[in-house]
N, C-alpha and C positions, 0 to 999 in steps of 0.2 A: 877101786870103783865106788863109791858113795853107794848107802843102802836104795834099794829101788824105790820103795815105800818113802822115804825122804826126798827122792828125788820130785816122786809124784806129787807129792804134798807142795814142793818148793814150786812146781811147774804150774799148780792148780791156783796157789797164791798169786802169782805172776798174771795169770792171765785172768783173775777174779779182780785184780787192781787196774788192768787195761781197760775191762768190761765197765768198771765203776766211771772212766774217766767220761766227760762229755766232748761231743764235738771232735774236733781235729785231734786232740791232744790222745783222746781213749782209742782211734781208730789206727793212729799213727804208729800209737804204740804196740797194739797187737800186732801189726804189722811187722815192724822191726822183730818183735821178741820171735815170730812165726819164722823170720829170714834166716836170722844167728840160730836157731834152733834146729833149723831144715839143714844150714851148711854146716855147723860143727858136728852134728849129728851124724853126716854122710859117712858112710863106710863102719859104722860103728854098731854094733847089736843091744839092742836094749832088752830088759824083761817085755814080756808080751804085756800088751795094755798099757804100760808105761815108758815113759819117756825122759831122756835126762834132760836138765837145765842147764846148757853150759854159763859161765859165769860172766860172758859178755850180755847175755839175756837178762840177768840180773841187774846189770851196770844199765843198761838201756833201762829197765822197768821206772828208775828212779830221773830218768830227763827230762828236762822242761820240754815245752813244744818249740822254743827258739833251740835248745842243744838237738833235738832231734831233724829240726830242718837244717840248721848248721852239718849236723853229720851227712844228710844226705847231698845237701849242695856242694859239698865239698868232691864229693866223687864224681860232680858233673867237671871235667878237665875243662873245658870249652868253656864254661860258665867262669871257672876260674881266672883262665886267662885273661876271659874278656874285661872279668872285672878289674884285673891288674891293669890293663890298657886304658879302661875307661880312667883311671884312677890318676896313671899318669900324664893323660890328654887333657884331663880337669887340672892338675896341680901345673902340669904347662900351662893354662892359659890363664891360672891366677896369679903365679910368680912371673908373667909375661917380662915384667921389665926388669927381671935379673937375668932371663936368658937372652936378652937380646939389647945392644947398644943405642937402638934406634927408638923412633915412637912411630905409630902408626901413619902419622901425618906428614913426619919429614920428610923433604923432597929433596932429589940430586940428579938435575937433570942430565950432568955431565954422566952418570950412570944409568941412563933409563934404556929399561929394554936387555939389561945385561943377563945373562944364564946363570944360572946356579953356579956358586964358586965358594971359597973360602968366608969370603968378607959378606956375600950375602947368600945364604945356604939354599934358596929357594928362586933366586933372580929378585929382579926390579920390575919395576912395570911401567909403564909409560912417562909418567913422572918421576922415576927415580926413585920411587920408595920400596922398602926392604918387604918383600913379599914372606917370608918366614914371620917376621914381626907382624906384618897386618892378618897371616892366618891364627897368630897366637891371640890377637884381641878380638879376632871375628869369632873364635873359639868361645870368647867370655860369651859374648851375647847369644850365640844360638845355643849354648850348654843351657845359658839361664833361660832362656823362651823356653826351650823344652821341658826341663825341670818346672820351670812356675808351670805350664799350660797343664801339665801331668797333675800338678799338685791342686789347683783350682777344679779342673775337669774331674778329678778322685771326688774331691768335696761334695762337689755338686751331684755326680753321678751315685756316687754311694746314698747320700742322704736320700734322693729321687726314690733308687731303686729298694732301699731298705722300708722305706715306710711304702710302696708299694707292695714288696713279699710279704710283710708282716701284716697289715692292715687289709689287705686285698679288697673285694667288694669293689664298689663306686669309687673310691679313692684309686686304686690299683688300676680301674680301666680309665680314670680320667688321667693319671700320669703316665700312662703307656701308649695312650692317645695322642698326651702333648709329646711325648718320647717321638712317636711314628711320624708325626707331623714337622718335628725338627729334623728325622732324619729324610723325609721326604724331598726335604730343601736341597738345591744343588749347592752342596758347600764352599766350590772354589768361586763361585760366582757373589755369594755373601760373602766372601773374604774379599775379593776386591773391591766389591762394594762401600765394605764397613772401611777397609782400610785407607780407601781414597776419602771418606768421609770424617773420618777419624783425624788423618793427618801422618799415621805411620810412624809413631812411637816405640820405644819398646813396650810401653804397658800398654796400649793401643793394641798391639799383635798379641799380647798376651790374653788378653779380654776376649777379643775376637776368637783365637783359635780356641780357647777355652770354653766358649758358649756354644762351639760345633763340636767338641769332642765330648761332653759330659755322656751322650747316649749310649754310647756303646758299654761305658760302665756301669750304667743306671740298668740296663738290660741283663747283664753279668748278675749283678748283685741281687737283683731282684728274684732271677732264676737262685741262686744261692740260699737265700733266707724263705723262697717258697718251701724247698726240698728241707732245711732246717727248723721250722717251727713248730714241727710236728716231732720232734725229737726227743728222747725222753729228758733229756738234762732241760729241755725247755718247760715240758709238761712239768718236772718239777719245780724248777720255780714258778712257774703259775700256781701250782698247788700250796707252795710255801707262802702265798700272798704277795710276790713282787709286783710291781707294775709294769706297766707295758714298758716305759722308759728305761727303766731296769733291767729288763729283759733284753731289750735291743742293745744297749750298749755295755751292759756287763757280761752279757751271757752269748748273745747270739755275733754282734761284731767281732769281738776278741777272735771267736772262731771264723770267721768270715776273712780274716786280714791275708791267707795267702791268697786267693783270688784278687783282692784288690791291690796288693802289691805286685803281679804279676801283670795285671792289668796296666796300672799306674806305668810300671816299667816301659811297657811296650808304648804307651802313650806318648812317653819321652822320645823316642824314634819316630814316632809319626810326626811329632809337634815340628821335629828340627827339620824332617826333609816337606813340611808343608810351610813353613817359615824359610826356607831355602829357596821352595817353587815361587814362593809370592816374590821374592826378593830378586830373584831372577827374571821375572816377569816385570820388575818396576814398580811392584805394588807392596812391597814389603816395608821395613826398617829405612826412612828416609833420612838426609842427613850425610856427613862426614864419615860416619860411624859406620866400621867395616864390620860383616858378617859374612858367615861363609857363602851364602846365595848372592850377597852383593858382588862379593870378588868374582864370582862367576859371571854376573851380569857385566859386569865392566871389562872383562876378559873375553867375552863372547866373541866378539871379532878379529880376536888376535891367535885363534888356535893353528894357527899356522904359521904365524911369526915368530909367535910368543906360546909357546904350548904349554909351559910350566906356571904359567899364570891360570889356567885352567885344571893343570894336572894337581898341582897340590892341594888347593881348597876342595877339588872333586874327592880327593884321595882321604882328605879330612873328614867328609860328612861319609864317605864309604864306612870307613873303620868304625866311627863312632857309630853309625846305626847297625852293622853288624855286630858289634859289640854287645851294644844294647838288646839286640833280638836274640844272641847267645845267653845273655844274662837273665833275659827272662826265662829262657826256655830252663834255666837251670833253676829260677826260686819256682817254677812250676812244679819240675820233679821234686823240690825241695819241700814245698806247702801241699804236694797233693798226697797225702796217704795211700789211694788206690793207683798210683804211676806203678809201672813195671819195668821201665828199663833202666834205671839207674839201679834198683834193686836186683833184677836178673842179673847185669853187668857184674854188681858186686859178689851175688851168689856163686857165679860161674868162677869168679877169678880163686874163689877162697878154696874151691873145690879141686881146681885146677893145683893150687901150693900143697893141699891133702897130697893129691894123686902123685 
């Protein structure tokens, strides 16, 4: 067993390093060191007032913010599985021409309304078009809309929330009242009116959805900045003469990336569902371009005679949204240094292995 005094000094050095880190990294580092120390010291007898520092704690102390987040994310099995499924769905949509010999508009009236078979995996629609091909091409549009809406909404919401949370005062009051105004407007009515006026192209739908999604991100980021601007590392940056722009973009924003990433991930699922709803109601993306919502709209009167036309697009939406939500849950655990669920699970497993 290593000398008790040396172990105590080693542990104190690690804790001082964690305390010296600002924002997310310091808190996550401190929690990871404490977790490993508790788990690895279970059942061991240490000198009074002193604790042994396991080698894993020293390794954790050298990890970057991204490495700590990845370490936590790997423990979330559902999130890992969801990420793999989402990757497969995305690759299938991108490489659709390599997975099917048909085009999404190719018609074969002699094969109309055929059920799933080896030649048509998801069956055919009323015009003999291959449903498997249309679901793959529809995934391109639906996934693109979800990702684009999440990106634009996050940019707008992060900018508004960061300015409101950092400066406070009249600017905070004005931006939050503006946010409340947008939240008070019935979003579905606005979406239907806007899509009707603008024409229903992919870009139009992305812009309309982004305008109605940014408020939630703004409120979250504002709360994060309000709690962060009084932290020691922000005060140290002010004392060193850093300008407000540098403090926001170089000090505070990197430490707020956890909530931003989680919020934007969940916005993807919400955007896909909303676009599908608009398309199902006939106010979404117009023309012959297939989307998952359009496929549901085209088959709404064929539920009894051709149920596969409803089932497969519906499953695509369901699986994608569930996977995105699980992915967001895993990212929340990974980027939240105060989270207990994954840590407690990992600690319990290690203790069981020692037993």
